[in-house]
KOLTI-178846 format. One record per residue (C-alpha): x, y, z; residue number from 1. Coordinates in Angstrom, 3 decimals, decimal comma, padded with zeros to 6 digits. Last residue first. Example, Ala and Ser with C-alpha at 12.3 -4.5 7.8 and 13.67 -1.06 7.14 Angstrom:
[pt [013,670 -001,060 007,140] 2];
[pt [012,300 -004,500 007,800] 1];
END
This chain:
[pt [017,047 -004,272 020,571] 502];
[pt [016,156 -003,060 016,921] 501];
[pt [015,868 001,003 017,066] 500];
[pt [012,683 002,719 016,795] 499];
[pt [013,279 006,629 016,959] 498];
[pt [011,542 007,886 013,963] 497];
[pt [010,640 011,496 013,998] 496];
[pt [007,114 013,291 013,858] 495];
[pt [005,861 010,133 015,709] 494];
[pt [002,721 008,530 013,829] 493];
[pt [-000,336 008,132 016,022] 492];
[pt [-001,669 011,107 014,174] 491];
[pt [-002,152 009,367 010,937] 490];
[pt [-003,449 011,893 008,284] 489];
[pt [-004,330 011,214 004,648] 488];
[pt [-006,040 014,005 003,249] 487];
[pt [-004,092 013,695 -000,511] 486];
[pt [-000,873 012,903 001,149] 485];
[pt [000,809 015,941 000,300] 484];
[pt [002,521 014,397 -003,120] 483];
[pt [-000,763 013,735 -003,991] 482];
[pt [-002,648 016,887 -003,671] 481];
[pt [000,560 018,594 -005,948] 480];
[pt [000,242 015,970 -008,074] 479];
[pt [-003,606 016,940 -008,620] 478];
[pt [-002,972 020,497 -009,103] 477];
[pt [-000,332 019,674 -011,807] 476];
[pt [-002,872 017,564 -013,599] 475];
[pt [-005,363 020,533 -013,242] 474];
[pt [-002,761 022,935 -014,668] 473];
[pt [-001,655 020,448 -017,647] 472];
[pt [-005,192 019,828 -018,535] 471];
[pt [-005,900 023,589 -018,904] 470];
[pt [-002,429 023,775 -020,649] 469];
[pt [-003,665 021,277 -023,449] 468];
[pt [-006,964 023,124 -023,774] 467];
[pt [-005,176 026,050 -024,127] 466];
[pt [-003,106 024,544 -027,002] 465];
[pt [-006,231 023,951 -028,888] 464];
[pt [-007,380 027,536 -028,218] 463];
[pt [-004,225 028,512 -029,734] 462];
[pt [-004,457 026,173 -032,966] 461];
[pt [-008,031 027,579 -033,174] 460];
[pt [-006,674 031,207 -032,996] 459];
[pt [-004,333 030,175 -035,641] 458];
[pt [-006,749 028,916 -038,297] 457];
[pt [-009,090 032,030 -037,526] 456];
[pt [-006,866 034,340 -039,299] 455];
[pt [-006,667 031,885 -042,289] 454];
[pt [-010,696 031,405 -042,338] 453];
[pt [-010,993 035,107 -042,441] 452];
[pt [-008,447 035,740 -045,194] 451];
[pt [-009,839 032,870 -047,196] 450];
[pt [-013,361 034,627 -047,054] 449];
[pt [-012,189 037,847 -048,997] 448];
[pt [-010,360 040,807 -048,087] 447];
[pt [-011,261 044,455 -047,990] 446];
[pt [-015,522 044,541 -048,858] 445];
[pt [-016,300 046,118 -045,656] 444];
[pt [-017,997 042,989 -044,335] 443];
[pt [-014,643 041,159 -044,858] 442];
[pt [-012,384 043,647 -043,422] 441];
[pt [-014,730 043,534 -040,542] 440];
[pt [-014,046 039,567 -040,239] 439];
[pt [-010,365 040,240 -040,671] 438];
[pt [-010,081 042,466 -037,416] 437];
[pt [-012,402 040,152 -035,454] 436];
[pt [-009,598 037,402 -036,215] 435];
[pt [-006,800 039,695 -035,111] 434];
[pt [-008,375 040,672 -031,906] 433];
[pt [-008,974 037,114 -031,327] 432];
[pt [-005,066 036,548 -032,075] 431];
[pt [-004,572 038,861 -029,093] 430];
[pt [-007,018 037,141 -027,094] 429];
[pt [-005,104 033,802 -027,385] 428];
[pt [-001,917 035,203 -026,492] 427];
[pt [-003,327 036,841 -023,572] 426];
[pt [-004,422 033,509 -022,408] 425];
[pt [-001,254 031,850 -023,061] 424];
[pt [000,333 034,242 -020,617] 423];
[pt [-001,796 033,242 -018,073] 422];
[pt [-001,741 029,764 -018,404] 421];
[pt [002,135 029,701 -018,504] 420];
[pt [002,045 031,204 -015,144] 419];
[pt [-000,556 028,722 -013,929] 418];
[pt [001,515 025,996 -015,373] 417];
[pt [004,808 027,258 -013,889] 416];
[pt [003,209 027,359 -010,300] 415];
[pt [002,135 024,057 -010,179] 414];
[pt [005,020 022,710 -011,773] 413];
[pt [007,280 023,980 -009,102] 412];
[pt [005,246 022,817 -006,252] 411];
[pt [004,470 019,440 -007,839] 410];
[pt [008,814 018,979 -008,533] 409];
[pt [009,119 019,918 -004,853] 408];
[pt [006,658 017,820 -003,293] 407];
[pt [007,888 014,913 -005,599] 406];
[pt [011,630 015,272 -004,433] 405];
[pt [010,270 015,369 -000,800] 404];
[pt [008,391 012,120 -000,984] 403];
[pt [011,376 010,828 -002,835] 402];
[pt [013,805 011,853 -000,459] 401];
[pt [011,073 010,211 002,424] 400];
[pt [010,737 006,911 000,391] 399];
[pt [014,453 006,271 000,245] 398];
[pt [015,080 006,832 004,119] 397];
[pt [012,040 004,794 004,825] 396];
[pt [013,772 001,937 002,508] 395];
[pt [017,016 002,580 003,996] 394];
[pt [015,080 001,852 007,254] 393];
[pt [013,632 -001,435 006,096] 392];
[pt [017,136 -002,604 004,472] 391];
[pt [018,775 -001,988 007,865] 390];
[pt [015,705 -004,073 009,676] 389];
[pt [015,965 -006,965 007,288] 388];
[pt [019,898 -007,135 007,470] 387];
[pt [019,304 -007,704 011,229] 386];
[pt [016,799 -010,020 010,609] 385];
[pt [018,951 -012,102 008,591] 384];
[pt [021,751 -011,855 010,784] 383];
[pt [019,701 -013,195 013,590] 382];
[pt [018,260 -015,957 011,737] 381];
[pt [022,127 -017,008 010,607] 380];
[pt [023,182 -016,782 014,089] 379];
[pt [020,366 -018,768 015,372] 378];
[pt [021,404 -021,375 012,525] 377];
[pt [024,927 -021,643 013,132] 376];
[pt [024,806 -025,449 013,322] 375];
[pt [022,050 -025,687 016,301] 374];
[pt [024,420 -025,888 019,269] 373];
[pt [023,498 -025,041 023,001] 372];
[pt [019,876 -023,893 022,663] 371];
[pt [018,420 -024,270 026,132] 370];
[pt [014,773 -026,093 026,209] 369];
[pt [013,472 -026,178 029,733] 368];
[pt [009,985 -027,779 030,662] 367];
[pt [007,247 -027,550 033,414] 366];
[pt [005,032 -030,492 033,721] 365];
[pt [001,999 -031,318 035,623] 364];
[pt [-000,405 -034,226 035,579] 363];
[pt [-003,598 -035,138 036,723] 362];
[pt [-005,631 -038,408 037,074] 361];
[pt [-008,593 -039,479 038,476] 360];
[pt [-009,396 -043,377 037,701] 359];
[pt [-010,027 -044,164 041,531] 358];
[pt [-012,833 -041,929 041,738] 357];
[pt [-014,772 -043,881 039,021] 356];
[pt [-015,682 -042,232 035,558] 355];
[pt [-013,320 -044,576 033,423] 354];
[pt [-013,917 -048,008 035,668] 353];
[pt [-017,433 -048,197 034,936] 352];
[pt [-017,113 -046,813 031,578] 351];
[pt [-014,414 -049,840 030,821] 350];
[pt [-016,677 -052,182 032,425] 349];
[pt [-018,192 -053,399 029,309] 348];
[pt [-014,808 -053,810 027,556] 347];
[pt [-014,362 -056,467 029,809] 346];
[pt [-013,315 -059,193 026,754] 345];
[pt [-011,120 -056,112 025,586] 344];
[pt [-008,902 -056,497 028,942] 343];
[pt [-009,151 -053,087 030,852] 342];
[pt [-007,186 -049,489 031,292] 341];
[pt [-008,479 -046,530 032,562] 340];
[pt [-007,830 -042,636 032,548] 339];
[pt [-009,624 -039,828 033,677] 338];
[pt [-008,810 -035,918 033,659] 337];
[pt [-006,672 -033,097 034,672] 336];
[pt [-003,827 -032,035 032,498] 335];
[pt [-000,509 -030,103 032,337] 334];
[pt [002,003 -028,170 030,282] 333];
[pt [004,307 -025,177 031,751] 332];
[pt [006,820 -023,983 029,502] 331];
[pt [010,301 -022,338 029,575] 330];
[pt [012,482 -021,415 026,500] 329];
[pt [016,067 -020,632 027,166] 328];
[pt [017,600 -017,704 025,467] 327];
[pt [019,374 -017,582 021,937] 326];
[pt [016,023 -017,513 020,440] 325];
[pt [015,329 -014,410 022,346] 324];
[pt [017,385 -012,395 019,705] 323];
[pt [015,439 -013,433 016,524] 322];
[pt [012,480 -012,406 018,663] 321];
[pt [014,184 -009,050 019,044] 320];
[pt [015,387 -008,502 015,657] 319];
[pt [011,679 -009,202 014,540] 318];
[pt [010,690 -006,163 016,736] 317];
[pt [012,986 -004,254 014,305] 316];
[pt [011,629 -005,568 011,295] 315];
[pt [007,913 -004,307 012,450] 314];
[pt [009,466 -000,942 013,334] 313];
[pt [010,811 -000,959 009,827] 312];
[pt [007,559 -001,920 008,284] 311];
[pt [005,854 000,887 010,259] 310];
[pt [008,221 003,135 008,950] 309];
[pt [007,802 002,270 005,284] 308];
[pt [003,928 002,313 005,982] 307];
[pt [003,791 005,573 007,195] 306];
[pt [006,086 006,828 004,607] 305];
[pt [003,583 005,673 001,532] 304];
[pt [000,728 007,113 003,566] 303];
[pt [002,208 010,682 003,530] 302];
[pt [000,310 012,970 006,098] 301];
[pt [002,121 012,244 009,482] 300];
[pt [005,526 011,888 007,874] 299];
[pt [005,180 014,598 005,575] 298];
[pt [004,487 017,018 008,384] 297];
[pt [008,023 017,148 009,552] 296];
[pt [009,658 018,338 006,218] 295];
[pt [006,485 020,367 005,046] 294];
[pt [006,720 022,623 007,798] 293];
[pt [005,156 025,678 005,715] 292];
[pt [002,017 024,258 004,521] 291];
[pt [000,896 023,568 001,076] 290];
[pt [-002,877 024,234 000,426] 289];
[pt [-003,631 024,240 -003,031] 288];
[pt [-004,604 027,905 -004,542] 287];
[pt [-006,905 029,050 -007,279] 286];
[pt [-008,444 025,757 -007,664] 285];
[pt [-009,459 025,239 -011,278] 284];
[pt [-012,981 024,727 -011,370] 283];
[pt [-013,913 021,979 -013,722] 282];
[pt [-017,146 022,161 -016,192] 281];
[pt [-016,997 019,351 -018,959] 280];
[pt [-020,177 017,461 -018,009] 279];
[pt [-020,886 015,182 -020,934] 278];
[pt [-017,429 013,860 -020,352] 277];
[pt [-018,043 010,552 -020,244] 276];
[pt [-020,675 008,938 -022,826] 275];
[pt [-018,100 005,438 -023,663] 274];
[pt [-017,381 004,854 -020,130] 273];
[pt [-019,360 001,959 -019,112] 272];
[pt [-018,657 000,365 -022,353] 271];
[pt [-015,267 -000,297 -021,612] 270];
[pt [-016,230 -002,630 -018,528] 269];
[pt [-016,101 -001,333 -014,982] 268];
[pt [-013,922 -001,574 -011,909] 267];
[pt [-013,632 002,478 -011,816] 266];
[pt [-009,930 002,087 -012,840] 265];
[pt [-010,852 -000,047 -015,991] 264];
[pt [-013,847 002,409 -017,093] 263];
[pt [-011,264 005,452 -016,633] 262];
[pt [-008,627 003,710 -018,674] 261];
[pt [-011,017 002,807 -021,337] 260];
[pt [-012,431 006,295 -021,525] 259];
[pt [-008,368 007,651 -021,592] 258];
[pt [-007,896 005,304 -024,312] 257];
[pt [-011,115 006,167 -026,256] 256];
[pt [-009,913 009,997 -026,209] 255];
[pt [-006,319 008,844 -027,555] 254];
[pt [-007,746 007,331 -030,391] 253];
[pt [-010,215 010,446 -031,184] 252];
[pt [-007,016 012,509 -031,060] 251];
[pt [-005,633 010,521 -033,440] 250];
[pt [-008,641 010,427 -036,134] 249];
[pt [-008,724 014,150 -035,652] 248];
[pt [-005,109 014,364 -036,775] 247];
[pt [-005,335 012,526 -039,688] 246];
[pt [-008,043 014,787 -040,718] 245];
[pt [-006,254 017,641 -040,601] 244];
[pt [-003,670 016,327 -042,120] 243];
[pt [-005,769 015,429 -045,000] 242];
[pt [-007,310 018,759 -045,288] 241];
[pt [-003,773 020,626 -045,403] 240];
[pt [-002,448 018,411 -048,007] 239];
[pt [-005,453 019,334 -050,073] 238];
[pt [-004,937 022,687 -049,496] 237];
[pt [-001,602 022,312 -050,660] 236];
[pt [-002,242 020,920 -053,562] 235];
[pt [-004,976 023,186 -054,718] 234];
[pt [-002,882 026,216 -053,922] 233];
[pt [-000,546 024,745 -056,519] 232];
[pt [-003,151 023,928 -059,040] 231];
[pt [-002,996 027,280 -060,686] 230];
[pt [-004,949 030,164 -059,694] 229];
[pt [-007,780 032,641 -061,408] 228];
[pt [-008,565 030,081 -063,890] 227];
[pt [-012,220 029,518 -062,985] 226];
[pt [-011,768 025,868 -062,365] 225];
[pt [-008,380 026,633 -059,787] 224];
[pt [-010,356 029,351 -058,133] 223];
[pt [-013,219 026,758 -057,331] 222];
[pt [-010,361 024,139 -056,322] 221];
[pt [-008,736 026,553 -053,911] 220];
[pt [-012,160 027,508 -052,351] 219];
[pt [-013,256 024,183 -051,686] 218];
[pt [-009,639 023,031 -050,031] 217];
[pt [-010,049 026,230 -048,059] 216];
[pt [-013,661 025,151 -046,882] 215];
[pt [-012,595 021,661 -046,303] 214];
[pt [-009,471 023,123 -044,266] 213];
[pt [-011,953 025,088 -042,624] 212];
[pt [-014,333 022,280 -041,721] 211];
[pt [-011,195 020,214 -040,610] 210];
[pt [-010,234 022,985 -038,085] 209];
[pt [-013,723 022,725 -036,550] 208];
[pt [-013,510 019,116 -036,155] 207];
[pt [-010,241 019,827 -034,356] 206];
[pt [-011,704 022,018 -032,035] 205];
[pt [-014,414 019,986 -030,906] 204];
[pt [-011,607 016,966 -030,658] 203];
[pt [-009,767 019,341 -028,446] 202];
[pt [-012,513 019,621 -026,081] 201];
[pt [-012,887 015,663 -026,116] 200];
[pt [-009,064 015,697 -025,443] 199];
[pt [-009,090 018,424 -022,533] 198];
[pt [-011,771 016,141 -021,018] 197];
[pt [-009,794 013,049 -021,573] 196];
[pt [-006,616 014,761 -019,768] 195];
[pt [-008,749 015,790 -017,125] 194];
[pt [-010,482 012,379 -016,490] 193];
[pt [-007,529 010,568 -016,840] 192];
[pt [-005,321 012,966 -014,058] 191];
[pt [-008,674 012,612 -011,751] 190];
[pt [-008,867 008,723 -012,202] 189];
[pt [-004,915 008,435 -011,348] 188];
[pt [-005,535 010,866 -008,598] 187];
[pt [-008,298 008,594 -006,620] 186];
[pt [-006,315 005,225 -007,551] 185];
[pt [-003,170 006,336 -006,031] 184];
[pt [-004,791 007,938 -003,126] 183];
[pt [-006,651 004,611 -002,365] 182];
[pt [-003,406 002,367 -003,046] 181];
[pt [-001,666 004,319 -000,538] 180];
[pt [-004,761 004,403 002,049] 179];
[pt [-004,388 000,562 001,590] 178];
[pt [-000,623 000,564 001,980] 177];
[pt [-001,281 002,743 005,434] 176];
[pt [-003,414 -000,026 006,630] 175];
[pt [-000,683 -002,693 005,417] 174];
[pt [001,595 -001,083 007,545] 173];
[pt [-000,925 -000,686 010,644] 172];
[pt [-001,137 -004,651 010,230] 171];
[pt [002,638 -005,191 009,640] 170];
[pt [003,464 -003,258 013,011] 169];
[pt [000,916 -005,073 014,882] 168];
[pt [002,070 -008,361 013,638] 167];
[pt [005,878 -007,151 014,681] 166];
[pt [004,238 -006,083 018,271] 165];
[pt [002,872 -009,368 018,631] 164];
[pt [005,979 -011,280 018,020] 163];
[pt [007,979 -008,676 020,196] 162];
[pt [005,283 -009,917 023,006] 161];
[pt [005,950 -013,365 022,206] 160];
[pt [009,771 -013,012 022,398] 159];
[pt [009,588 -010,769 025,650] 158];
[pt [012,566 -012,427 027,544] 157];
[pt [010,540 -013,858 030,219] 156];
[pt [007,446 -014,922 027,947] 155];
[pt [006,479 -017,913 030,281] 154];
[pt [005,177 -020,317 027,653] 153];
[pt [001,741 -021,930 028,857] 152];
[pt [000,062 -025,218 027,675] 151];
[pt [-003,277 -026,625 029,317] 150];
[pt [-005,508 -030,065 029,351] 149];
[pt [-009,187 -029,972 030,734] 148];
[pt [-011,488 -032,202 030,495] 147];
[pt [-008,863 -034,814 029,853] 146];
[pt [-010,516 -038,494 028,895] 145];
[pt [-008,528 -041,139 028,352] 144];
[pt [-009,577 -044,744 027,563] 143];
[pt [-007,519 -047,963 026,934] 142];
[pt [-008,688 -051,320 025,612] 141];
[pt [-006,678 -054,287 025,981] 140];
[pt [-006,103 -057,602 023,923] 139];
[pt [-003,313 -060,233 025,367] 138];
[pt [-001,130 -061,448 023,254] 137];
[pt [001,781 -061,244 025,815] 136];
[pt [000,320 -059,899 029,083] 135];
[pt [002,117 -062,522 031,532] 134];
[pt [005,552 -062,362 029,940] 133];
[pt [006,225 -058,865 030,893] 132];
[pt [009,786 -057,726 029,920] 131];
[pt [009,622 -059,915 026,656] 130];
[pt [006,398 -058,688 026,112] 129];
[pt [007,038 -055,098 026,590] 128];
[pt [010,280 -055,146 024,065] 127];
[pt [007,626 -057,064 021,441] 126];
[pt [007,388 -060,826 020,625] 125];
[pt [003,894 -061,596 022,314] 124];
[pt [002,869 -058,508 020,446] 123];
[pt [000,306 -056,676 022,736] 122];
[pt [-003,070 -056,273 021,231] 121];
[pt [-004,401 -052,685 021,080] 120];
[pt [-007,984 -050,898 021,264] 119];
[pt [-007,505 -047,315 022,245] 118];
[pt [-010,360 -044,817 023,128] 117];
[pt [-009,204 -040,894 023,113] 116];
[pt [-010,751 -038,121 024,628] 115];
[pt [-009,263 -034,125 024,618] 114];
[pt [-010,147 -030,927 026,092] 113];
[pt [-008,159 -027,448 025,338] 112];
[pt [-006,764 -024,656 027,217] 111];
[pt [-003,773 -022,637 025,831] 110];
[pt [-002,370 -020,214 027,903] 109];
[pt [-002,502 -016,791 026,668] 108];
[pt [000,611 -014,454 025,484] 107];
[pt [000,892 -016,705 022,341] 106];
[pt [-002,915 -015,776 021,550] 105];
[pt [-001,523 -011,986 020,336] 104];
[pt [000,433 -013,685 017,540] 103];
[pt [-002,654 -014,837 016,232] 102];
[pt [-005,057 -011,975 016,880] 101];
[pt [-002,399 -009,991 015,059] 100];
[pt [-002,670 -012,486 012,136] 99];
[pt [-006,414 -011,889 011,545] 98];
[pt [-005,242 -007,415 011,581] 97];
[pt [-002,838 -008,721 008,730] 96];
[pt [-005,387 -010,722 006,865] 95];
[pt [-008,353 -007,636 006,800] 94];
[pt [-005,519 -005,653 005,641] 93];
[pt [-004,315 -007,932 002,847] 92];
[pt [-008,255 -007,936 001,932] 91];
[pt [-008,277 -004,282 001,762] 90];
[pt [-005,704 -004,304 -000,527] 89];
[pt [-007,016 -006,661 -002,641] 88];
[pt [-010,353 -004,883 -002,830] 87];
[pt [-008,491 -001,181 -003,891] 86];
[pt [-006,946 -003,549 -006,476] 85];
[pt [-010,426 -004,830 -007,478] 84];
[pt [-012,001 -001,201 -007,907] 83];
[pt [-015,768 -001,206 -007,272] 82];
[pt [-016,425 000,499 -004,161] 81];
[pt [-013,815 003,165 -004,425] 80];
[pt [-014,048 003,278 -008,232] 79];
[pt [-017,749 004,090 -008,041] 78];
[pt [-016,982 006,843 -005,531] 77];
[pt [-014,244 008,246 -007,795] 76];
[pt [-016,341 008,050 -011,295] 75];
[pt [-019,362 009,959 -009,266] 74];
[pt [-017,008 012,726 -008,181] 73];
[pt [-015,682 013,431 -011,568] 72];
[pt [-019,063 013,230 -013,219] 71];
[pt [-020,290 015,948 -010,538] 70];
[pt [-017,098 018,267 -011,521] 69];
[pt [-016,726 020,866 -008,737] 68];
[pt [-012,843 020,605 -008,729] 67];
[pt [-013,298 021,271 -005,037] 66];
[pt [-015,015 017,600 -004,789] 65];
[pt [-011,566 015,786 -005,712] 64];
[pt [-009,845 016,707 -002,113] 63];
[pt [-012,225 014,075 -000,421] 62];
[pt [-009,783 013,951 002,457] 61];
[pt [-009,008 017,423 002,624] 60];
[pt [-005,488 018,622 001,456] 59];
[pt [-003,119 020,034 004,290] 58];
[pt [-003,485 023,543 005,617] 57];
[pt [-001,359 026,562 006,155] 56];
[pt [-002,271 027,872 002,627] 55];
[pt [-000,128 028,742 -000,372] 54];
[pt [000,706 031,348 -003,046] 53];
[pt [004,203 032,709 -004,262] 52];
[pt [005,960 029,447 -004,271] 51];
[pt [009,445 030,222 -004,121] 50];
[pt [010,254 030,579 -000,305] 49];
[pt [008,947 027,144 -000,534] 48];
[pt [011,952 025,423 -002,222] 47];
[pt [014,293 027,339 -000,142] 46];
[pt [012,968 026,478 003,348] 45];
[pt [012,634 023,030 002,334] 44];
[pt [014,595 021,272 005,046] 43];
[pt [015,506 017,674 004,922] 42];
[pt [013,775 015,244 007,185] 41];
[pt [016,224 013,517 009,253] 40];
[pt [017,551 009,887 008,050] 39];
[pt [016,796 006,855 010,197] 38];
[pt [020,026 005,085 011,144] 37];
[pt [020,666 001,563 010,204] 36];
[pt [022,275 -000,843 012,528] 35];
[pt [025,753 -001,108 013,782] 34];
[pt [027,369 -004,344 012,567] 33];
[pt [026,744 -007,459 014,290] 32];
[pt [027,027 -008,087 018,241] 31];
[pt [027,120 -011,747 017,822] 30];
[pt [024,685 -013,690 020,689] 29];
[pt [026,920 -016,389 022,125] 28];
[pt [027,384 -015,001 025,671] 27];
[pt [023,526 -015,288 026,386] 26];
[pt [023,934 -019,096 026,071] 25];
[pt [025,443 -019,141 029,698] 24];
[pt [022,235 -017,794 031,229] 23];
[pt [020,644 -020,923 032,386] 22];
[pt [023,876 -022,933 032,296] 21];
[pt [025,348 -020,772 034,419] 20];
[pt [022,140 -020,198 036,833] 19];
[pt [022,100 -024,243 036,898] 18];
[pt [026,196 -024,597 037,957] 17];
[pt [025,401 -021,768 040,625] 16];
[pt [022,381 -023,683 041,847] 15];
[pt [023,956 -027,069 041,833] 14];
[pt [026,991 -025,353 044,105] 13];
[pt [024,707 -023,558 046,339] 12];
[pt [022,825 -026,895 047,026] 11];
[pt [025,788 -029,122 047,307] 10];
[pt [026,945 -027,840 050,650] 9];
[pt [023,869 -028,017 052,331] 8];
[pt [023,630 -031,742 050,972] 7];
[pt [026,641 -032,605 052,498] 6];
[pt [025,729 -030,921 055,870] 5];
[pt [022,821 -032,922 055,912] 4];
[pt [024,693 -035,925 055,170] 3];
[pt [027,097 -034,968 058,058] 2];
[pt [024,564 -034,524 060,791] 1];
END
């Protein structure tokens, strides 16, 4: 009875030592600095109080259709199909989605089948022959067929699940970044189109100005030949004409730049944009959707904010993965199959041996690996992942502040351009009255052609400026739409992020 008593006493001691070894490595995990904290969305009460007109909605997904220009709509639709940058972002999204399946497979057992056939001559001078002289120099055939082999790692500490959650976070971030690329692409096309459209209209005005300068030059040369004036008015008229001609060439060059840019964004060559701006009509929105609760809602409606948040969440899961590396790893491997060995001269019997009941074999091997000492590698990896998490959180905070600034700037620019436009239209109307009065005086014989042309010139100059202001107004509308997310909406995101590393 004494041996049994000794065994009974040793069992609890062994279990205690095993548990101590099993969980002892947890004490080596460094605590590190406090993790970075998410910034609370700042309030925008004062900023919104200065906006006189807004709606309670966010922009629609196909926001560009509100401008009522078929040519712009066609350009954007073509770009959404053919733009290489958007296709690249879509490919990255597909890659991230596929990696989710790779990480998810870690939670399941790996099942496979294997088979092998080995022909071998045993060395006469090897260790095995020295211990077994009777087999020295013989030739053997060894066959193995395992219809079922499996491996499974027990996820006691949540490492594999954390890796899956990290890959899900990366995939969600790629999806949000694809939406961000789409938003930047569509708003970039709209801006380039509105600027190009304004340049096309300005080019028409400048051509008229060149004609006026040519007529004034002709009148000055005629009066000089008739002896009515000296050559000074001719020199001034020639200089004005050449300046107007150079201005026309510069605008044509700027117009070509916008055309080429639009063709590039649409995924086409420069020739595809040679006949753009054939349909100049654009509806200027009277209101842009700008909800009251911008600070909270931006997280749900801004794709760049969503991507930054998902990146931070993925980084927090990788901190968890790095932490679990300090714990033991427990897995289980096994196989079920047949194996047989025979001398090479009896290879014809190998098949009979291999598939006989006596060759049936199986095995089961639980495994335990505990990291005692790895030269600081685990601590270094944990420190790196904690730093990556802090960087991801601070990037989110930086993106949030930039988003708030962009909204405030675009709201201010939208309202300012509307006010300037209203004032400039009144100025153009006033100058138009002066021009019409000069034409009346010409009909009545009170003025000559020079006065009519001189009164028309400032009208054209202000119309030229009006086209630029109209472009600024449209671009300001696009900027505001972009700052509000351009119709992006992700209801799965929390209103205030609360993810923290484990």
